[in-house]
C-alpha angles and dihedrals in degrees: 000000000000140000121205121194125185121187126177139022129303094268097043120027148135121226122192123189117185121187124194125188137178091243112109095215093051106029096143134017122176130194117194121185127181117193127189115179099147089129128031088218093059116038125168134177123178121182134172136180119209110201137160089262094052143278125311122192143184128189123189123186134175127178128174141032139264092293097052132358145159123211131178142176125195126186126190129189134177091237117103131245088014095057101117134037128163138173127192137178135188125192130188123180103185133105094334119023109239130178121180126179133180134187120192130183141171092234109118112249093016101065099128140019123174134186124190123184124181132179128183120182118196134178089254099043141303144266125213127178139173128189131181124193127184140175089231108120112245094016102066102134137018122171144166135183138182123198122183125183133177129187130183094026106287092337097100122030129175129179126183121190118187130184125189123194136176091232111119111243091017101064098130136020122181130186118190124187125184134182127185128182134027119342090234088064091057115107131178127196 
């Protein structure tokens, strides 16, 4: 048997579904979902399942627009050590493009992972970088960046590429290229 309850209006409501069965192990299960979509710049959905083995939950949130937003998802379970997981992302388009993401968990050794990406375009070149950090032993930080500059039109060009790793003895690598003078004088072999 089931019982379905709906309270609210189409853009903000709570829905409850309760299932009952003759099985002793699963006599009652209940799903509760709250939805708030009154504004496309602030969305939220919360849901939980109550079962004989425990409570499971999921929470989704989104705030912002195409220029800048923040979104997140969180999941909970009654099972240790896998009881909490979450993922979040922020994005900003002006004046520098930035994207940050984070994953967290309750699993020992894998509690946190971050990713940050940034891009800045200028009239005289650009700079792009990415960095990842984790709580995983031996793999704490990875990173890379590219910077390109030009002055005097295409007369003087300089590019710097850097890579950072957590590997002992190989922490940083940098490649720099430069060109001065007219492009017709440029030769590669």
